[in-house]
N, C-alpha and C positions, 0 to 999 in steps of 0.2 A: 173690096175692103182690103187694106194693106196690112200684112202680117209682119210683126217685128221679129227679127232673128233672135233665137234662144241664147241668153247670156249665161254661159256655163260658169263664168267666174263669180257672178253675183249669186247664183244658186249655191255654190260651194260656201260662199261667205255666210249666207243666211243659215245654211244647215249647220255650220260650225258654231255659230252664235246660239242657235236654238239648243244644240247639244250641250253647250257650256251652261246655259241658263237652266236647262232641265237637270243637269248633273249637280249644279249648285243648290237648286231647290231640293233635289233628292237628298243631298248630303245634309242640308239644313234640317229637313224633317227627320232624317235618320239620327242626327245628333240629339234632336228633341226627344225622339222615341227612346233612344239609349239613355238619356238623362232621366226620363220618366221611369224607365225600367230600373235604373240604378237607385233612384230615390225610393221607389215604391216596392221593389222586389228585392234587389240585392242588399240594400242597406236599410231594409224595413225595421229590423230589430233595433238598430242603432237609433234611428229617428223616433221610433215609438218610445224608446226609453227616455230620450230627451224631452219628448212631449209629456211623458208621465212626470218627469222631474219638474216641469213647469206647472203641472196640474197638482202634483202631490209634493208636500214638503215634510221634512222630518222636524219634529219639535221635541226639545228636551222636557221631560216630565220631572218636576221637583219632587223628591221623595218626602213622605210624611216624617217629620222629626219624632224620634222616640219619646214616649212619656217617661217622666221621673216620678217615682212614688216613694212614700215613706215606709216605715217598718211594717205597717198594717195594710199597705196597698193603696192608701189614699193618694190621689193624684196631686202632685205638687207643681208639675209643668206638663202641659199638653198643647194641642193645637185647636184653633177655632176658625170658623168660616170668615173669609175676608173678601169683600167686593172691592176690586181695584180697577182704575182706569189706566190704560196703557197707550203709549205712542210707539208706532212702528215706522221709523224714518223712511224706509224704502217704499212704503205704501203712501206716503204723504207727498203731495206736490211741493209743499214748502212746510217745514216743521213749525216755524213760528206761526204761519197762517193757520195750521191745523190746531195749534194750542189756543190761538185767539178765538177761533170758531168754537172750541170746546168751552172757553171761558164765558161765552155768551149763553151757554146751556147750564153749567154748574159753576158755583163760585170758585175762582182760581186767581190767586194773587200774582202780582208781578214777580215776586220772589220765587214762587213755584214754577212759573214759566221759565225764568232764568235758570233755575236748578235743572229743569228737564232738558233745556238746550245744552247746558254744560255736560250733562250725562250723555247726550247724543254725540257730542264731540269726543268724549272719552271712549265711547264704544264704536266709533266710526269704522274701525277696521274689523268689526265683528258684525257682518250683515244679518239682518232680520232678528236682531236681539231687541225684544220689547223694552221700552223705558217706562218705569212706573211714574206716572204723573201725579196720581192721588191714591193713597191707601185708605182703606176703611170708609169708603163712601156709603151713603145710605142706600137702601133698596130703591127708593124713588129716583135717586141720581143714577144708579146703575141701570134701571129700567129706561130712563130718559135717554141715556147714551145709546142703548141698544135700539130704541125706537127710531132715533135719528141717525143711525149708523150709515145710511146710504149717502148722506151729505157730509159726514165727518171723515174725510179721507185721511187715513193714517192713524185714526183713533179707534181703539177697540177696548173691550172690557172683558174681565174674566172673574171667575169665582175661585179664589185660592185659599191658602191657609196662613195664619199668623200664629206665632208662639203665644201661649196664654198661661199666666200664672194665677190660679184662682185665689191664692192667699196674698198676692201682691208683695209688699215690702217684707212680710214675715219671712219669706224664703230667700230674699236677696243676699244675705250674708254668706250663704254657701252655694246657691245655684248660680249667682251672677246674672248675666243676661246674654242675649244674642244680638247680632247686628249685621248689616249688609257688608258684603266683601269690599274692602278698600283697595286702593291701588297697590298698597304694600302686600295685601293678601294675594292679589292677582300676579304680582311679580314673582311669587314663589311657586306658581303653577305653570307647568310646561305642557301638560297633556290637554289637547284641544277640547275634548268632551267635558273634562272637569272645569276648564276655563269657561266654557259656555254655561255650565251649571251655575258657576259663581255669579254670572251676569243675569240670571233669570229673575224676574219679578217674584218677590216672596221668599227667595232663598236667603237663609240667614246662617251665619257661622256663630259658634260659641265664642264670645269675646272675653269672658273671665269666669271664675268660679268653676263648678263642675260642668257647666255647659261647654266650657272651653276644654277642660281636661279630657272629657269623654265625647268630644265633638264627633270624631270619626264613628264611634259606636252609635251615637244618637242620630247622626246624619242619614244613615241608610245608603242606598245605591240609586242613582238616577236612572230613570227609564226613558224610553223614546216613544213617540206617537206619530203616526202618519196622518196628515190632514189634507183634504181635498180643497183646493182654492180656485177662485175665478181668476181671470187675467188681471183683475185689479187687486188680487190678493185677499179677497173676502173668503172666509171659511165656509165651505159648503157642507162638509161632513168630516167626521173623525173615524179613522179605521184602526182599531186596536190590534187587529190581527197582523198588521204590518209592522207593529212596533215591538218594544220590549217593556214589560211591566216594571214599574219602580218597586224597589224593596224598602219598606218602611224601616226607620231606625229601631233599634232594640230598646226594650224597657230597662231603665236603670233603677234598681231598688236600693234605698238608703237605710241607714240605721236611725235616722232622725225620727222622733216622735212628733208629729205635726202639732198635737195638742200642747205638749210641753214646750215646743218651740214658740208657739203663739203666746203661751203664758210668759216665757222668758222675755220675749220682745215687749210684752205689755208691762212687765215689772221694770225692765230697764228703761222704758220710756216714761214711767210714772215719776211724779215729783215727790220724793221721800224727804227732801231737805226742808228745813225751816229757815228761811233767810231773814235776817234782821231787816227792819224797815230801812229803806234807802240804799240797800246794797244791790249790786249788780246780780241779776238772775240770768242764767243761760236761756237761750231761746228754746232749747230742748235738751233733755238729759242725754249725755254722751258717754258711751261706755260699751262694755262687752261682758257676756256671761257664757260659760261653757258647762254643760252637764254631761258627765261621763259615767258609763256603766263600768264599775271596777272589775267585774268578773270577765266580761267579754271585750272591753275596750270600745264598745259602741258609743259613738257620740249621739246623745239623745237631743241635745239642743246646742245651737251655735248662734248666739244672739249678738247683734251689733247695732247700736243706735247712735244717732238717727240713721235710718236706712233710706233706700230709694225704691220706687216701684219699678220692677224690671219690665212691666208691660209697656212702659214709656219707650223702651228700646226695641220692642217687637216690630214696630214699623219705623217711621222716620221721627226721631226725637226732635222736639222743638229746640232750636239753638239757644234760646234764652233760658230754658229749663236746664239744659246741659251746662251752660255757663254758671248758673246758680249752684248746681250740685258740685261742680268742679272747684268753685272758689269758696265754698262754705268752710269756716274754720273748724267745724265739727266733722269734716271728712266723711260724708254719708256714702261715698263710693268705695270706701276702704272697708274690707272685712277685718275689723279690729281684733277678733279672737286669734287670728294668725298673722296679721300684718302690723298690729299695734304693739309696740314695745314700751315697757314701763319699768321703772325701778320697782322691784318687788316689795320694798319696804320691810316691815316686820314679819311678813309671811315667810321671809327668808330665814328667820331665826330658827325655824325648825331644822333647816339644813345645817346651820352652825352648831346647833345642839347635837345633831347626829355626829358631826365631825369631832366635836369635843368628846363624846362618849367613845368613839372609835380611837381617839388619842389617849384613852385611859383615864379621863377625868370622870370622877364619880358623879352620878346624878344628885347625890346628897351634898356635894360641895357647895358652899354658900359664899356669896360676895355681898358686901354692904354697898348699898346705893344711896349716896347723899344727894343725888340729883345731878352729878357730874363725875367726870373721870379725867384725871390728868395723865397725859402721855406725851413724852418728847417735848415738854414745855407748852403743850397745847391743851386747852380745855375742851373736852367733848361732853356735850350736854345730854341729859336724859330727857325724854319728852315730858316727864313729870318733874317739875321744877324742884319740889320739896323732897324728891327721892322716894324709893320704895323700901328702904331699910334693908334688912338681911334677907336674901332670896336664894333658893336653890333652883334646880333646873325646872321643875314643875311650876314653881312660883314665878320664875322669869318668863315663861311662856304665858302663864295665866294673866299676868299683869303687864306683859310686854316690856320688861325692864331693859333699857338700852345699856346701862352700865354693866350688867351681867355679861352681855355679849361683847362689850368693849374688852372686858377682862379675858373672855374666851379668845377674841381676835388677837390679843397681845400674846397669848400662849400658843396659839396655832399658827402654822404657816399658811399663807394664802393658797398654796397648792393643795394642802389637805382639804380646805374648804371647797376649792374648785373641783376636786375629784368627787366629793360627795354630791355636789350640785349637778354635775354631769350625769352621775349614776341615777339621779332622781328626775332626769328629763330636761334640765335647763341647758342652754347653750347648744341646742340641736333642733333640727326640723324632723317632722314625722311623715312628710310626703303623703298627706291624706287626699291630695287631688286639688288643692286650692293654690292659686298662683300667689307669688310674693309672700310666701310663708317665711317669716323672719326667724333667725336662730337666736336672737338676743345675744347678750354678752355675759360670759362667766370669766371674770378677770383672773389672770394667773401670771406668773413670772414670764412664761413663754408667750402668753398673749401680749404682754407689754413689749417684749422684745420685738415681736412681729409688727405690732402697731407702729412702733417708733424705729423701725429698722433704718430709716434714713437720717435719724437724729439720735446717735448713741448717747447723748447727754440725758435723754429722757427714758432710757431703757431700764434703768434700775428701779426695782420695786421697793418702796419704802414701807416699813412696818406700820406706820400710821395709816397707810391706805387700807390695810387689812381691817382696821377697826371700822371703817365706813362700810366695807363689804360685809362684815359680820352682821350688820343690822339691815342689809339689803339696799344700801345706798352706794355711793361711789360710782364706779363704771358699770355696776351690775344692772342688767335689764332682762326682762322676760316677757313672753306673750301670755295672754290669758289661757291659751290652750296648754302651754307648758306648765302653768301653775295648776291647772286641773290635773294634768298627768302627775305632777309632783305630789299633789294631795292623794291621788289614787295609789301611788307607789308607797307613800307613807302608811296609808290605811291597810294595804294588802301585803306589803313586803315583797311584791313581785314587780317585774319590769313590764308594767302595763303599757301596751301600745295602742294608741287611738286609731279608730277607723270610722269612716263615714259611708262607705259603699258596702252593701251586703251582697250584691251580685249584679250581673249583667245578663238579661234574658233568663235563661235557665241555669246559668253557671253561678253557683254561690261562692262567696269568698269565705273560706273556713275560719272559724274562731281559733285564735292562737292559744296554745298552752304556754302561758307566761312563766318564765324561769324566775327563781328567787333572785332578789336584788343583791344578796350577799352582805346583809347587815344583821348582826345578832338580834334575835327576837327580843331580848331584854332591853336593848337599846331602843328599838322601835316602840316597845311597850311603854317605856318611860316618856318618850315624846308624845305618843298618843294620849297618855294620861294628862300631860300638860295641855294638849289641845282640847281635851274633854273639859278641863278646868276653865279654859278660856270662855266656854259657853255656859257650862252647867254649874260652876262653882264661883260665881260672881267675879268672873274675869272680865276682860275688856269687851266681850260680846254677850254679857249676861242678859241684856235686853232683847237679844235675838234667839233665846232658847226656844226649843220646841216641846219641852216638857209640859204636861205628862204624856203627850201622845207619842213622841219620838225623842231619841237622844242623838243630838248632832254634835260633833266635835269640829273645831275650826280655829282659824288664826286671823286676826285683824292685821291690817297693814295700812300705813299712811306714808306716802313717799313724796319727798320734796321735788318740785319741778325746778327750782332754782334756790340759790342761797337765801338764808333768812334776811328779810329786809327790816331794818330797825326804824321804829317811829321816832323821829328826832325830838318830839315833844315829851314822850314818856320814857325814852331810852329802852323800851321793850320791843320785841318783835311785833310786827303787824299781825293781827289775826287773819285767818284765811278770808273771811268775808270783807275785810278792809282792802283786799287786793283785787285787781282785775281778775275776771274769771279765768283767763288763760295762765295766770301766775299762781293759782291756788294748788294745794297739794292734791295728788291723786288718792282715791280711797280704794282699798283692796280687801278682799276676804276670800279665804279658801276654806273648804269644809268637806267632811265626809259623814255618811250616816247609813244605817244605824251604827252606833258606836260598838255595840256588842257583836255585830256581824256586818262589817262595812260592805255596801253594795253600790252606792252612788257617791261620786265626787263632784264638787262644784267649785268654780272660781268666778269671782265677780270683780270687775274693775270699773269704777266710776271716774271718768276723767274730771279732774279738778273738783272732786266731790268733797274735799276738805278733810274728812275723817272716815277711816275704815269702819269704826264702831257705829257711827251714826248714819253713814250713807250706803256702804257696801254690805255690811252684815245684815241689816233688815231686809234687803233685797234677796240675799242668799237664803235667809230664813223662809221667806214666802215662796221662793222657787223650790227649795228643798221640800217644803211641806206638800207642794203640788206633785212633786215627783214621788214622794213616799205614799201619798194618798192613792196615786194611780199604780205605782210599782210596775213600770213597763217591763222590767226584767223578769217578771213572774208570768209565764205563759198561762197558768191556770186562771189568772184574773181577767183574761181578755179573750172573748169569743173569736175576735178577728185575728188573733195572733197565730201566725204560722211561721215555721222556719223559712229562711230566705229563699231556698229553691222552690218551695211550694208557692210562695207569694209571686215569684217571678213567672212561674208556669201559668198561674191563674191570670196574671196581668197580660201575658203574651197571648193567651187565649181570648181574652176580652178584646184585645187590639185587633186580632184577626177577624173576630166577629163584627 
């Protein structure tokens, strides 16, 4: 057998290659082992945290909005359970497909689908923010969505809360309503957590009224909650110990008496007028009423009609309903007691009378009224065509004689009248917490200079203008709240300041000790005597007296909306009922009672009501009777009555329970 010679060169080549392969394999496995050690040992905490972040998610918890209660603790605004359906875009393969699948299960209109998709685009830069598809679904619909949740990718349901107003439109004039955060609201928020809160389903901001003024107090503090989810995003469990509890909003206690508020709304909505056959009737009575406690300044009622149901805005208001409310000529969305401004008409004569007395004119001074007054070549009419004859101050108020006050206006300067008007609450706001509170107008020489600063030719105040102001016409305007304050100050001789909030949680708002208004007692007594005669001695409001049960003093007012229109056939002015509704005179009445010891003041304005004595005074009579029968300012008459701090502590305790 032949033996081949040993090839040293080949052996060296093989050994070198084997060494390289072995080294490469060893290095490869060494790298794998190192990587496994790096992932599982060295960086364990880091990757465990990332895994937990995928498994556990933080969710913003919307705080419960604080209750609002009346002076006895009766709930005016609270929260109720609300089943809602949500869309979470990140969990859906396709948002539109998810919504179409949902529509096969519960009724869902094309407009609702479009609205949800628009909201998805608006919040695209905020991941995992749920989009509300449908609020206030039925229990059956809520259960159906839960039952089919496995095939409804991106769709979920929750049990949340919505704002609820048990009395509906009765409380709208002062509570206002809540609504979802708008793009404008979000633009004013920079803090991320608060921004996320604004986008949460069910979260609502106060949009107007006390809901808006006290929004931060009522809103509370958002909490957070950790939830365990699957890889598909389905919730497996909720872990409260990893989150932060939400802090509910505080209880807001008001001065409002819910029973009297409801009565005021009922009276202002009722049809007191008798319309001649064939004349235009309004679709609903439109006006405002304010009831004020003269001693404390508490607003017991703040009525505005027609009103709206704030529950409509607690979820998504129907666009057609909103359009109808916004375009109504009777302005149901406006709180007329603070935002409505009207010529005060003859109610202002009490102010002119005080100004005349302060100017040294005796209350026994008499003027003859033939039914008109000539001044500067112009004829100023009295409302009573045949005139009132000779009248003094008491008689001028009792019968509302215009000529008496034309004479006073000719003797007084406008600035004297303006000074008294401002001291009695006109031409100013009281900042009670309601938006768009108007100051009205108290004309003066300075006011006219300011108003026409760009047109010097119109800056001069003419004496003839004072005559119109003296009877509450001309440029003079006031709100129903101002008129109630004016009545309260005449009755008490003090600078009564209105308030509508008694306290927040356990903090009470103290009752002010009102200072004297600075008018001689004899002057106020003379004016009060005239106002007493208006009601109780066959004055212009004799049909609205409360005798023998109570004695109420007051003053009627009828204010023109526009200049008199003359009937070309008769040559006489058209009567109110011959004119379109929106051209008729406003009807006003101010009052206080009991006369012997005034405790309550009232103002009533009926828009285009025609006559203060026929339209406003009867409403004030019925409202004042309800107030005096109950006497809410008397604690001994009410078992539920407690001072503000006690009410608030009790309500806070109930809320915690």
